N, C-alpha and C positions, 0 to 999 in steps of 0.2 A: 445186828445190830439191828437195831434195829431197829435199822432197822436201825417209826424208828425201828430200827432193827437193832440190830446187832449192837448190844450195849456193852460193852465190854471194853476193853482196851485200856482204860485208865489205870487199872491195877498194874498192868505191865509198865506203865509210864509214870507211876506215882512219884518216883524219884525226880523226874523232870518237873512234875507239878510242884513238888516241894521247893525245888530250886527256883522255879519261876515265881513262886509266891514271895520269895525273898528278894527278888530283883526289883529295881525301881520301875514302877509302872507309870508311864506318862499319860495313860488314859485307857479307855476300853478298846478292845480289839477293833481294828479297822482295816479293811481290804485295800491294798494298793497293787495295781498291775502295771508292769513295765514291759512294753513291747520288745520282744527279742526276735532273732531269727533261729531257724532250726540248727544252723551251723554254730550258733552260740551255745547250744545245749550239749554238754559233754555226755557221751553215752548214747545219744540219739541214733547215730549212724551204725551202732553195733547191736542194738536191741532187735530181737526177732519179733517185729511188729505183727507179723501174720498170726502169732499165737493169740493176740488180743481180738482178732476179727470175730471168732464165734461169739464172744461175749458182747461185742459191739452190735452184731447182727441180731442177737436175741434182744438186746436193748431197743434196737430200731423197731423190731416187731411189736414190742410192748408199747413204745411211744406212738406207733402208728394206729394203735387201737384206742388211744385216749382222745378225748375231745381236744381240739386244736388249742384251746386257751387254757389247758391244764397247767397250773403253775408248778415249776420245778425248783424254784428258789433262786438264790443269788441276789447280788446287789450291783448297782452301777452297770458298767459295760458287760459284766458277766451275765447279769439278768437280761440285758438287752439282746445279747447274742444267743443265749441258750436257756432263757428262763421259762419258755413254754414248750409244749410238745410240738407245736407248729414250727418252731425255729429249727427243729432237727430234720424236717422232712427232706430238704434238698440234699444234705450230706448223707442221710440214710438211703435215699434213692440211689446215689452214686455208689454207696457201699455195696448194695445188693448186686450191682453189675460187675463187681471185682472178681477176678480169680483169687480165691481166698489164700491159697498157698504160695502165690507168686510174691515173694518178698519185695521185689522192686516195684511191683504195681501197688502193693499195700503202702509202701513208704511214700510213693508219689501221690497216692490218695490222701494221706494225712497232710502232706505238705501243700496240697492243692486246696483242700476243703477246710483247713483249720489254720488259725493264727495263734502262735505261741506267745504267752505272757508269763514273765516271772512273777510269782506270787509273794507278796510281803505283807507283814502285819505292822502297820504304822511305820513302814519303811524298813523293817527288819526282815531280810529274806530267809532267815533260818526257819526251816520247817521242822515240825515235830512229828515223828512217825512211830506209832505203836502197832500192836498186832492183836488180832482176835481169831477165834476158830470155832468150830462146831464140836462141842464136847459130847461124850457119851456117859450116861449114868445108868445105874440099875433102878428099876421101878416096877410098879405093879398097877393093874387095872382097879384094884380095890385096896382098902386099908387093912393093915395087920400090925402085929407087934414089930415086924421088921420094916414095913413100909408105912410110916405114920405121918409123913409130911405131905400135905396136899399141894398139887400143882394146879393153880387156879386158871380158869378161862376168864376172859374179860367180863366184868360185871356190867349189867345193863344200865346201871346208874352212873357209869363213868362217862364223862363228856368233855370234849374240848371245844372251846368257843373263842371267838376273836377277842383280843385284848382291847379294853376300852381306851387304853393309852396308845396313841398313834405310834407306829414304828416298833412296838413291843411284841414279843412272841405270843402265840395263843395261850390261853389259860386252860389248864386241865383240872377238873375237880369232880365233885359229886352233886348231881341234881337233887335239890331238896326245896320243895315249895316254890318252884319257879326260879330259884337262885342257884348259883354254883358255889358250893362250899368246898373247902379243902378236903381232898380225899383222905381216907384212912391211911395212916402211916404203916410202915413195916411192923412196928411193935404191936399196933392195934390189930392188924391182920393176923399176926402170929398168935395173938391171944384169942382169935376165933370170931372176929366181928363179921366175917363172911360165911361162917358155917350155916348150914341149913338152906342155902340158896342153890344147891345143885350145880355148883361151879367147878367141882373137882374133875379135872381131866384124867389125872393119874396120881399115883402116890410114890414119893421118893423115900430114900433111906434116912436122909439127914437134912437139916436146915442149911448146912454148909453146901451140900450138893445143889440145893435149890438156889442159894445165893450165887454160886458160880455159874449156874445155868442162866440166871437172870442177867448176869454181867455179859455173857456172850450173846444173849438174845435169841438163840436157837439151839437145838440139841437133838441128840438121839437117845431114846430111852429104851434100854434092853429089858424086856420082860423076863420072868422066870422061865418061860417056854423057849426063850431065845429070839422071839420076835422083836423086831426093832420098830418103835413108833417114833416118827419124826414130829417135832414140835417147833413152832416158830412164834415170833413176837406178835402180840395182839394189842398191846397198849401198856401204858404205865400210869401210876397214880398221880403224877404231877408234882410229887414231893421232891425236894432238892436231892441231888446225888452227892453223897459224902464218901470220898475214897478212904477205905480202911487203911491202906498203906500210909496215907498221910497221918491218920490217927495213931497208928502204931509207931511211926517215927516220932511224932510229937511226944509220946509217952516213953520214948527210949526203949521200946520193945523190939524194934528193928532198926538197924543202921540204915542211913539214907542210901548207901550204895548196895543194900541187900534187899531192895523192895521188888518183888515180882509176884506173879500169881502163885508160884510154887512156895515162896517163903511165907506169904500170908496164909495160905492153906496149912502149911506146917505149923505156924503159930496157933491157928485155931484148933488143930488136932492136939497140940501139946497143952492147951489150956481149956479143957472142956467145960469147966465151971464158969469161965468168963466168956466163952465163945458166943453164946446167944446175945448177951448184952452188947458185945462188940459188933455183931452183925446188925443189931438194931440201931446202932449209931447212924447207919445209912437208912433214912426213912423211905428212900425211893424203892418202888416195888413194881415188878414187871409181870404182866399177864400173858398167857400163851394160847395158841390154837393148834389143833392137830393138823398136820400137813398130809394131804391125801395125794396119792399117785406120784410120789417123789422117790426115785430109785436111789439105792445106796451110792451110785456113782455120781449123783447130782449134789451140788452144793445147796444150802438152804436159800430160799428167796430173800433178797434184800429189800430195802425200802422202795426201790423202784419196781418191785414185782418180778425181778429177773433172778434166776439162779446164780449165786455167787461163784466166781471162778478163782481157785487158789492162785494167789500171787498176781492176779490180774484184776481183782475187785478190791475196792477200798471204801471206807466210810468217811464222810466229810461233814462239815457244818453247813447245812443248807441256808443258814442265815447269810452266808457269804458266797458260796459256790453252788451253782445249780446241780441237782442230781443229773448224772449221765455224762458230765464232762470228762474227757480224757485228761489224765494228769501224768506228767513224766516226773517220777520220783527218783531222787538220788539220795541214798542213805547207806547205812551199813547194817547187815543182818547180825543176829546174835552170834553166829559162828565167825564173824569178822570179815565175811565176804562182802564185796560191793554189790549194791542193788541199784541198778540204773535201768529202769523199766517203765514202760507205759502201762498204766492201770486205769480203770474206769470207776468213777464215783457213783457206785450203784447202791450205796447203803448209808445209813445214818447211825449215830450213837448218842445217847444222852450225855455222855462225858466227852464227846468229841466236839470241842468248842474252839472257835477262832478260825481265821482264814487260812493260815499256813499250818494246817493240821490234817493228818490222815491216819486212819486206822486200817492197816493192811490185813486182808483176809488170808489166813494161812492154810485153810482147808479143814480137815477133820482127822481124828485119831490122835494117838499119844505123841507122835513126833511133831505134828502140827501144834498141839497144845504146848509142848516144851518150847518151841520156837516163839509162838505168839506170846506166851507168858513172860519171856525174857526180852521181848522186842521193845526197846525204848531208844530209838535212834534220832539223830538230827541230820539235817541235810538241806536239800532245796526242792522246790516244787514249781513246775511249769505247767500252767493250765492251757489246754488247747480249746479255743472257742471256735465254734463252727462259723464258716463264712456263709453268706447268702450268695446266690448265683451272680448278682451284679458285681460283687467284690471278689469273686473267685480268681485265684492266681497262685503262682508259686513264689515262695519266699525262702 
């Protein structure tokens, strides 16, 4: 995701999006936080919190290298407590002194250095949780009859600038004559507007493969030689994201209770004459970069610049919650098992919007893809905001 990273997620949750769009909306999303205690959080006492420490320590290393005033996002008290790299330094310093595998010490650390808050959207504490993963596709270093779909690097005329409207998100577009114009849409790029600019990183087999790679925001490309090339999110065109699941449900091509990454891909495969036009209903387009020095055992880097950890990293909406904050999620996995676990907000997603919203990273490979593609759960979210030394204590 990304990321932005990791883009992905909303395909698995389109059903929830469709239902939500039918609900009575009393206004735009708004973060509300209610102070709770750790004893108020079901599942907190049983989670193996030490499993999250490697991801937290990697995050602390990254934050320690950033300028102190680097903004991480968030609003209101979330931004005040965790909205800059500097706000993390006391808690990170304490984390480095911990015996990582000592569960009691790790639990005491979180209860000492963080304050828990129930996250709500306009007073509604129901959280929506979807999933994403790092897919693998076949590709080539050069074009051929088999590999004819380019995977583009970020164009040099793609720019993101502050929004002239106060409080609104930045604007992404194309620099032209000193102005920012809307960037090319998916349809325009598919028709070759970027050809001849030496932006092709790799070549894939199909536009459907490209589309799903863009949704996930990172991936592994297997070359004919067997070599794996890792690619990660490098930017997007700033066009709106249109979920295909919602489009297919609206046209009665899919039932609302049968929307998943797998069912959408199956529909596209079964309707080759209509697939391209359906893909281009989503004008959003993602660009990539080659990832160097990333081993097969490592997850892709998220928006925070830290390798993502399966089932311990998640994407959030930075407009409400800062990157890096620990979240205690309570939801249900696709297999019906309960998920009560501490995760870290280490990534972003174009389609991950709202305060009570998380996209859980499942890892890589077929099993991760099957789980992520079917993940569309509801539950609750508790955010842990770091204390400063003057307010440190146990709650």
